Residue, then its C-alpha position, 0 to 999 in steps of 0.5 A: m084320436l082317442e081323446f075325451n074332454v072330462a072336465g064335466l065328469l071331474k066336477e061331478l060326485t064320485g060314482a058318476t059315469r059316462s059311456y062312449v062308443i069308440d070307432e076310431p082308426l088307430g093306424d100304425i101304432d108300432p112299426e111291426l103292428v099295423a091296424v087295418e080296421p078301426v078300433q071298436g068297442v065301448v068304454k065306461f068312465t067312472r068318477t073316482h075319488d082320485g080321478i077317472l076309472v076307464q073300463g072297456r073292451l076294444a077290438s081291432v084287426f092288424e096286418v102281421e107276418c106269419i113266422r112260418c110262411l112269411e105271408a101277411f095275414h089279418l089278426p083280430l085282437t081284443i083287449d080289456l081296458e081298466e086304468e085309472f087316470h089322474p088329473s094334472v090340475d085341481m078342479q077347485t083351485g086350478a093349482s097344478l098337481p104332481v105327476l108321479p114318475g111312470e104315470e105320464d100316460t095316465t095323466i089327464s091334461p091341464q085342459h082336462i083331456l083324457d087321452l087313451t091312445e098310449v094305453v090302448r097302444q100298449l095293451f094291443l102290443l101286449a096282446f100281440p102274440a110273440m109268434p103269429i101263425c096264419t093258421r094252425e095248418c100252416k106248413g111254412l117254407c121249405p128249408h132247402c128251396g124256400r118254397n111256400r109249402n102252403v101254395e105248392p109242394c116241393d120235391c126236396a129230399a128229406k132233411a139232410v143229416d148233419p155230418r157229425w151225426a151221420t154215424l148215429a143216423e146209420l145206426l137208426n137205419r139198421 
């Protein structure tokens, strides 16, 4: 999916670059986050002393549920990517290199495949708002009858007062 063979770049000198245009479907990256459009953007790979630095900006559109009205809507998200990937095999000798704990997602495979999928998934999850709202003007659901107040108004009475606070409410009405 978002896999690149970087064997040639790993053989080059520090500072060598490659650019790639990405237009790939991402599908379901998480049970709560479903991409409805392909991930699009440009990434630049730069050979560093220790590996390959990946930089770029990617965008996609996800189908999410509004927390106010519970209707599905399309949410565009953009991420900035900047991550260094390290080889798991020495290019000169073919010897295995140690993979540090926590760096499994940024390790280039022994076949010299750099996989951006997990890093991109994590960045989109971080960009996802904690409380997605379809529009600023969303009126949400009526707490009494459950109608979507964006679609139809409801005739429910004003907010019922908690009986424990009824005496205070009477004081406000005086």
